[in-house]
C-alpha positions, 0 to 999 in steps of 0.5 A, spaced: 768 354 544 764 359 541 765 361 533 768 368 532 763 374 530 763 380 527 761 386 531 759 393 528 758 399 533 754 405 531 757 411 534 753 417 530 748 418 525 744 413 529 737 416 531 739 422 527 742 424 520 749 427 522 755 425 525 756 418 521 761 413 524 761 406 524 766 401 528 767 394 525 771 389 529 772 382 526 776 380 533 783 381 530 782 387 526 778 394 527 776 399 522 772 405 522 767 407 517 766 415 516 768 420 522 763 426 521 761 432 525 754 432 529 750 438 526 744 442 529 741 442 536 744 445 542 748 439 544 752 438 537 758 441 540 758 436 546 757 430 542 763 432 538 767 433 544 765 426 546 771 421 548 773 416 543 768 410 544 773 405 541 781 404 542 785 408 537 791 404 538 787 398 535 784 402 529 787 399 522 784 404 518 779 409 516 774 408 510 770 414 507 764 414 503 764 421 501 767 428 503 761 431 506 763 434 513 758 430 517 762 424 514 769 427 515 769 432 520 772 429 526 778 426 522 782 431 525 781 429 532 783 422 530 790 425 528 791 429 534 790 423 538 795 420 535 792 416 529 797 415 523 794 409 519 791 410 512 784 413 510 781 410 504 777 414 499 775 414 492 780 419 488 775 425 488 773 424 495 781 425 497 781 431 493 775 434 496 777 432 504 782 438 504 777 443 501 772 441 506 776 440 513 780 447 512 774 450 511 771 447 517 777 448 521 777 456 519 769 456 521 770 453 528 776 457 530 772 464 527 766 462 531 770 460 538 774 467 537 767 470 536 764 467 542 770 468 546 769 475 545 762 475 547 764 471 553 770 476 555 765 482 556 760 477 561 766 475 565 766 468 562 771 463 560 774 463 553 771 458 548 776 453 545 775 450 537 774 443 536 780 443 532 784 449 528 787 449 521 794 446 524 790 440 525 788 438 518 795 437 514 796 430 518 789 428 516 791 429 509 798 425 509 794 419 510 789 420 505 789 413 500 785 414 493 782 407 491 778 407 484 771 405 484 770 397 483 777 395 485 777 391 492 782 393 497 785 390 503 784 396 508 786 391 514 788 384 515 782 380 514 778 386 511 777 388 504 773 394 501 770 395 494 767 402 493 761 403 488 757 409 485 752 412 490 750 418 486 750 423 492 756 427 490 762 427 486 766 421 489 760 418 493 760 411 494 757 405 497 761 400 500 762 392 500 766 390 506 768 383 506 771 380 513 775 374 514 774 372 521 779 368 526 776 361 524 776 363 516 769 364 515 767 370 511 761 376 513 759 381 508 757 388 510 754 393 505 754 400 507 749 404 503 753 411 505 748 417 502 744 415 496 743 420 491 736 420 487 736 417 480 735 421 474 738 427 477 743 432 472 751 431 473 751 425 478 751 417 475 745 413 478 747 409 485 750 402 483 748 397 489 754 393 491 753 386 488 757 380 490 756 373 487 749 373 484 747 367 488 750 370 495 747 376 499 750 380 504 750 378 511 748 385 514 745 391 510 746 398 513 742 403 509 741 411 510 734 413 511 734 420 511 727 421 507 725 414 509 718 417 510 717 420 503 718 421 496 721 428 493 717 432 489 718 431 481 724 434 479 721 437 473 715 440 477 721 443 482 725 446 476 718 449 474 717 452 481 724 454 482 724 458 475 717 461 477 720 464 484 726 467 480 722 470 475 718 473 481 724 475 485 727 479 478 720 482 477 720 484 485 727 486 485 728 481 491 735 478 493 735 471 493 739 467 498 740 459 497 744 456 503 747 450 499 752 445 501 759 447 498 759 440 494 753 437 491 747 442 492 751 448 490 753 445 483 746 443 482 743 450 483 749 452 478 747 447 473 739 449 473 741 457 474 745 456 467 740 451 464 734 456 466 737 462 463 740 459 457 733 456 455 730 463 456 725 460 462 727 466 466 731 472 465 739 473 466 741 476 473 747 476 477 749 470 481 754 470 486 757 464 489 759 466 495 763 460 497 771 459 496 770 452 498 764 451 493 768 454 488 774 450 489 769 444 489 766 446 482 773 446 479 774 438 481 767 437 477 771 438 471 777 434 473 773 428 475 769 429 468 769 421 468 765 420 474 759 425 471 753 422 468 753 421 460 749 428 459 754 432 463 760 429 459 756 430 452 756 437 454 763 438 456 765 434 449 761 439 445 765 445 449 759 447 453 760 448 461 754 445 464 755 449 471 756 456 467 762 457 471 764 463 467 758 467 468 758 467 475 761 472 480 765 468 485 767 472 492 773 469 495 775 474 501 771 476 507 770 483 504 768 481 498 762 477 501 760 483 506 760 488 500 754 483 497 750 485 503 750 493 501 748 491 494 740 492 492 736 489 487 735 482 484 741 477 485 742 470 487 747 468 492 749 461 493 753 460 500 754 455 505 752 452 509 746 448 507 743 447 514 745 454 516 749 452 521 755 456 520 759 459 514 757 465 510 750 464 509 749 466 516 751 473 515 747 474 509 741 471 513 743 476 519 743 482 514 737 480 510 732 476 513 728 482 516 727 485 509 721 484 505 725 484 499 729 478 500 727 470 499 730 464 502 730 458 498 731 452 502 733 446 497 736 440 502 735 437 508 735 441 514 737 437 521 733 438 527 735 444 531 738 447 525 737 455 523 734 452 516 729 447 520 726 453 524 726 457 517 722 451 514 718 450 520 715 458 519 719 461 525 717 468 526 723 470 529 730 467 530 737 468 533 743 469 529 750 470 533 746 471 539 741 476 536 734 476 535 732 477 528 725 477 525 723 473 519 720 478 514 723 474 508 719 469 503 721 462 505 721 457 499 722 450 500 724 446 494 725 438 496 725 436 489 733 438 489 735 434 495 741 430 494 738 424 498 734 418 495 727 419 497 723 413 499 722 409 493 729 410 491 731 407 497 726 401 497 729 400 490 736 400 492 734 395 498 730 391 493 737 388 491 738 385 498 731 382 499 731 376 503 730 369 499 731 362 500 734 361 507 738 367 506 736 373 510 740 379 511 740 383 517 737 390 516 740 396 519 737 403 518 741 409 520 742 416 518 735 418 519 730 421 524 725 417 528 719 418 523 723 416 517 727 410 520 720 407 522 717 408 516 722 405 512 723 399 516 715 398 516 716 398 508 722 394 508 719 389 512 712 389 509 714 390 501 721 386 501 720 381 507 726 384 511 725 382 519 727 384 525 730 391 522 735 394 527 734 402 529 740 403 533 741 409 537 748 412 539 753 406 542 749 400 540 752 394 537 750 388 533 753 381 532 753 378 525 
């Protein structure tokens, strides 16, 4: 009789950056790692509505790496189809999940209503949202917090340990230990989304390390920026300051598309630091994101999860995010009124890849104006509006309308919340083959070019062999 094997299947973030979803099957237990939305591209809606590629009644648990919507955004679909097992995550992630899912559900409902009105005028059928706000509460009842570094059995024969990933508040890498039917053990390490080292607010990533003498059997690592490093952070901050000074001098409006969790707080940190140090003049800053405002409050609640410098500022009675000095807009009417304002100001609004949310309205009202600047400060998925702006499009479509691009588009890659190539290799170095231990390496969460570049470097520099670059639906036996 053949020895039992562990099967890991890839149902998202495979050949793309978004839609993270990994299925683990020990033969006796099955768990899911993340279940996120596909974002960007004309077929994202179709991919999000695909039939579940696994048996829901066999699923014992869901384990989350962090709360970004491309890692949690399809959880309401599980519950709508009857899933009632635990969803495990760090405490901060458990607090962030309701904020993001409620916002996502509202956006999808609004987008469906808007498209349905247009379809009605053309004699076409109405559009159904992927899910609505009523689908979110069942997810929240299943959230089960687990502290960093405390192993937790999440299913019979499957134990998980969460370690710091340095990406956003509550983000984690995972060490998954699986006991097979014959008593043998297999260990899988998931990087989750890794943050760069040495950035403000977040701790540096902490790779899961088992016994120093034993390597994992399988390492699954993200590769978003597997082909390049970011610009030096100091240089990026100086460029940011220069853009702001020019914008204030020219009386330009500055739009910053930013993920409500992570990027928004990073931008607030630097806006606060630059004005406090007099490196650029004071100006009105609008955080046009109720979700971003709620997430920012959690940074105070989870002070222990921040880096030492941020904790020292808090201990000294200072607010590293300067939240008391910014204007937070809650209602849609408040958001719309910003578009009537003239003169210098900074508007931070979701979403980070310009695929929905309030930033779309600001872009619609301002992209055609010469007194507008757009700062792109994070990864832009293939097919997203943000990607088209970065690539220099002269005209884009927003809500079906053609909009000429006259605004100045600035790209600041140094603020990325994802590790660059050097930091990815540094993380993988903990698992480089040695002796007769040769972990299998899988690269996910990256487009083709970055994945292949990181594969080539991991193999030539670290000695990995037969690196697997899965596409959607691929499986690997361990």
